[in-house]
N, C-alpha and C positions, 0 to 999 in steps of 0.2 A: 461434588461440585455441581452447582445448579446450572441450568441452561444459560441463564443470564451471565453468570460468571464465565462460562465457556465463550459466549459471544464477546464479552468484554475483553477477555484474554486474546481472542483471535483478532479483534479490532485493534487492540494495542500493538500486538505483534505485527499486524499489517502496516500500521502507520510507521513503526520503527523500521521495518524492512524497506518500505517505500522511501523513507527519508534517507536510509543508508545508501540506497541505490542512487538517489539524486545527489547526495553529498559526494559519493565516489565519482560520479560523472562530471559534476559541475562545481563542486566545492561548497554548495549551499543545500540546505535541507528542503524537504518537501514543501513547506509553507512559503518558501521563496518563489516557488514555481506554479503551484496550483492552489485553488481555494479549498476550504473545508468541504464545500458542496462537491467539488471535483473528486476529493478524496473519498467521500461517501459513495459517489458513483463508481469510482474505481474499485472500491471494496465490494459493491454489489456485482460488478463485472467479475471480480475474482471469485466470488462465491458461485457464479454460474459456470465457471471453467473448472476443469479437472486437472489443473496444473499446480505444481508446488508453488508456494507463496513467493519464494525468491525468484523463480523463473518468471512468474507473472509480473512481479515488480520490475525486473530487469527489462522485460519487453515493453512494459508500460512507460518506463523512463526513456527507453530508446525512441519510442514513438512521440512522447510529449516533452522530452528534455531538450 
């Protein structure tokens, strides 16, 4: 697997995880709450932290949801 494929897989998993958390909390997916630019910024924040993706997403939604 190339580095680009790994990044793409991680990006896709991140969006799905974030959307799952928003849906669980509010009944609506990620795009109903934040913009694609916000999602990109959240992904960059996630990459800076050393937390599991699900935990990061849960904390992000709690703060922004």
